[in-house]
C-alpha positions in Angstrom: 83.5 83.0 109.7 82.0 85.9 111.6 83.7 87.8 114.3 81.6 89.9 116.6 83.2 93.1 117.9 82.2 94.7 121.2 83.2 98.2 122.1 84.3 98.7 125.7 82.9 102.1 126.7 85.1 104.5 128.6 83.5 107.8 129.6 87.0 109.3 130.1 87.7 109.4 126.4 86.7 112.6 124.7 88.2 115.3 122.5 89.0 117.2 125.7 91.1 114.3 127.1 92.4 113.1 123.7 96.0 112.1 123.4 95.8 112.9 119.6 96.9 109.4 118.9 95.4 109.5 115.4 97.5 112.5 114.6 100.5 110.1 114.3 98.9 108.2 111.5 99.8 108.8 107.8 96.9 110.8 106.3 96.6 110.6 102.5 94.9 113.6 100.9 92.6 112.3 98.2 90.4 115.3 97.7 90.7 119.1 98.0 89.8 120.3 101.5 91.8 123.5 101.6 94.7 122.1 103.6 97.4 124.9 103.5 100.4 124.0 101.4 102.9 124.1 104.3 101.1 121.0 105.7 101.2 119.0 102.5 104.0 116.6 101.6 104.2 115.3 98.0 105.9 112.1 96.9 107.8 111.7 93.6 104.6 110.5 91.9 102.5 113.4 93.0 100.7 111.7 95.9 99.9 113.9 98.8 99.9 113.2 102.5 99.7 115.4 105.6 103.3 116.5 106.5 104.6 115.2 109.8 107.4 116.6 111.8 110.5 114.7 113.0 108.6 113.4 116.0 106.1 111.7 113.7 103.1 113.8 114.7 101.1 115.8 112.1 102.6 119.2 111.3 99.2 120.8 111.8 98.9 119.6 115.5 99.5 122.3 118.1 101.8 120.5 120.6 100.8 122.8 123.5 97.0 122.3 123.2 97.0 119.0 121.2 94.4 120.6 118.9 94.3 120.8 115.2 95.4 124.2 113.9 93.6 123.7 110.6 90.4 122.1 112.0 88.1 123.8 109.5 90.3 122.6 106.6 91.4 119.3 107.9 91.4 116.2 105.6 88.1 114.3 105.4 89.5 111.2 107.1 90.4 113.3 110.2 86.7 114.3 110.4 85.6 110.7 109.9 87.8 109.5 112.7 85.1 109.8 115.3 85.8 110.2 119.0 85.0 106.9 120.7 84.8 104.9 117.5 86.6 101.5 117.3 89.4 103.1 115.3 89.7 106.0 117.8 89.8 103.7 120.8 92.3 101.3 119.1 94.7 104.2 118.4 94.0 105.8 121.8 94.9 102.8 123.7 94.5 99.3 122.2 93.2 97.8 125.5 90.0 99.8 125.1 88.9 97.8 122.1 88.2 94.1 122.5 87.3 91.5 119.9 85.1 88.6 121.0 85.1 85.4 118.9 
């Protein structure tokens, strides 16, 4: 069975108007990117994820500007989470992405 996906474009979505929704997702660190130690959380088995504060948002997110404070050293997945991609729109506001069967 094939499912065709159609992206519903919205010109109001950009990094400038971003709600930083993806900054609430768990981000696993699977390679060295230079993330400062204070932003890394390790589990009992040595797995590393981006630390999140009590509010659930990434510890590296500046709450005033909603910008990444470690942008040049952010995890690769953060850079791959492209503005306007299906994943971005789905996190931004699920109504922006639509699946057509």
